[in-house]
C-alpha positions, 0 to 999 in steps of 0.5 A, spaced: 677 321 805 672 321 811 674 323 819 670 324 825 673 329 829 671 329 837 672 335 841 671 341 837 676 347 841 681 352 838 685 346 835 680 341 834 675 346 830 681 348 826 683 341 824 677 340 821 676 346 817 684 344 815 681 337 813 675 340 809 680 345 805 683 339 802 676 335 801 676 331 806 669 329 809 668 331 817 664 328 821 663 333 828 661 332 835 662 335 841 659 336 848 657 344 847 652 343 841 654 350 838 661 348 836 658 343 832 652 348 829 658 352 827 662 347 823 656 344 820 654 351 817 662 351 814 660 345 810 661 339 816 656 333 818 653 334 824 652 329 830 648 331 836 650 325 840 656 319 840 651 314 838 650 318 832 657 321 831 658 313 830 653 311 826 654 317 821 661 314 819 663 309 814 667 303 816 672 302 817 671 309 821 676 314 823 676 318 829 680 324 831 680 325 839 681 332 840 680 333 848 684 335 854 689 330 857 687 326 862 680 324 864 676 327 859 680 324 854 680 317 858 672 317 858 672 319 851 676 314 849 673 308 853 666 310 851 668 310 843 671 303 844 664 300 847 661 303 840 666 301 835 667 295 831 674 291 829 678 295 823 676 302 826 681 307 828 681 312 833 687 317 834 689 321 840 691 328 837 691 332 844 697 332 849 696 325 852 701 322 857 704 316 853 704 311 858 697 312 858 697 311 850 700 304 851 695 303 856 690 304 852 692 301 846 693 295 849 685 295 851 682 297 845 687 293 841 684 287 845 677 288 841 680 289 834 680 297 835 686 300 832 690 306 836 694 311 834 697 317 838 698 324 835 702 329 838 700 335 834 704 342 835 701 348 831 697 352 836 692 356 834 696 358 828 695 351 825 689 352 820 694 357 816 701 354 817 699 347 818 701 342 824 707 339 825 705 332 827 709 326 831 705 319 830 705 313 834 702 306 833 703 301 827 706 302 821 700 299 817 695 304 820 699 310 820 700 309 812 693 308 811 692 315 814 697 318 811 692 322 806 690 325 813 696 327 815 699 330 809 693 334 809 694 337 816 702 337 816 705 344 813 708 341 807 715 342 805 713 350 803 719 354 802 723 351 807 730 349 803 732 342 804 737 340 809 744 339 806 745 331 806 738 329 807 737 330 799 736 323 798 733 320 805 726 318 804 722 321 810 715 325 811 719 329 815 720 335 811 713 335 810 712 336 817 709 329 819 713 324 822 711 316 824 715 316 831 714 309 833 710 304 836 704 306 841 706 312 845 712 314 841 708 320 838 706 323 844 713 321 847 716 326 842 711 332 842 712 331 850 720 333 850 718 338 845 714 342 849 719 341 855 725 344 850 719 348 848 719 351 855 726 352 856 727 355 850 721 360 852 725 361 858 732 364 855 728 369 851 724 371 857 731 372 861 734 375 856 729 380 855 729 381 862 736 383 862 734 388 857 728 392 861 733 392 868 739 395 864 737 402 866 737 400 874 739 405 878 743 399 881 748 400 875 753 406 875 751 411 870 756 410 865 754 402 864 746 404 863 742 403 857 735 405 856 734 399 851 728 399 846 726 392 847 721 391 841 726 394 836 731 389 839 726 383 838 725 385 831 733 386 829 734 379 831 729 376 827 733 379 821 739 374 820 740 372 827 742 365 830 737 366 835 731 367 830 725 363 831 718 362 831 718 364 838 722 370 837 717 372 831 711 372 836 715 375 842 716 381 837 709 382 835 706 382 842 712 387 843 710 391 838 703 391 840 705 394 847 712 394 850 711 394 857 707 387 856 702 391 861 696 387 859 700 380 861 700 378 869 706 374 869 702 368 871 704 362 867 701 356 866 704 349 865 700 344 860 703 337 863 708 336 858 714 340 861 713 336 868 712 329 864 719 330 860 723 331 867 720 325 869 722 322 863 729 324 864 729 321 871 727 315 869 732 315 864 738 318 868 739 323 863 741 330 866 736 335 864 738 342 868 735 347 863 728 343 862 727 343 869 729 350 871 724 352 866 719 348 869 720 351 876 721 358 874 713 357 872 712 355 879 715 361 882 711 365 877 705 364 880 708 367 887 710 373 884 712 376 877 717 379 873 718 382 866 720 375 864 714 372 866 710 377 862 714 375 856 713 368 857 705 370 858 705 373 851 708 367 847 704 362 850 698 367 848 700 368 841 702 361 839 696 358 842 692 363 845 693 361 852 689 366 857 693 366 863 689 367 870 691 373 874 694 371 881 
């Protein structure tokens, strides 16, 4: 299947590579031409301008926009809306706010252009592991794009089937899912990231307790000099708290047990805030998710080992480099 990809950052470029591995034809465009040239050398079709990008795509055109949420994505989709034709498809695969999806879908649907929102999880590891995809939009358009989603998703791999799901027909076990109408994909991804904040915070606080177990404030009989790198590793082996986040934590601690290469300054990328906003609108208590978000705010004022754990996990799964305070 032919697809255009607009935005060749860490995830966008690897999405192109994964699609090309599965024999999809990719036309690529980016404001920075060196990224276009690099992928051209790997087999993609390069476009030097947005007009050329649109021209190179066969109708109905399929364009995956992989840009930062906010004004950049807004302007890109608006520009495409002026150049595309009825029947074409725009996919926003970034981390847009789901209410923006609903609004944008109405605007370009009025021109006969189809809109799909895809919450994309996998970070810098997606090329090899595949991307977990949460999709919103019209069912018939999602079905048409199934070959794209199937190629990008991890597939069932060696994960055992969930007991009780043996007779359920769903793409979920393949790692991608049509969640609902416009905005539903990014809504599910938004809450996914809110939960991610809380899981990361729980690990971070636990390891901070371990690190301070030899505090002079404690009675000598209750002091422990714990090897946090080994603890993270043993938990990976059969523990009920095992997870990919723990795998990444163990990796970071094996490289540097003190995490001195991390500042402890922890950013938030927006989805955590939006999740709390949704909880407020729905009158749903979200104590843990809120606390995890507020801790990231506090991390920009003072730093503990817990924040270094958070920084390490964000770098390992997404390549996020934290600013120094």
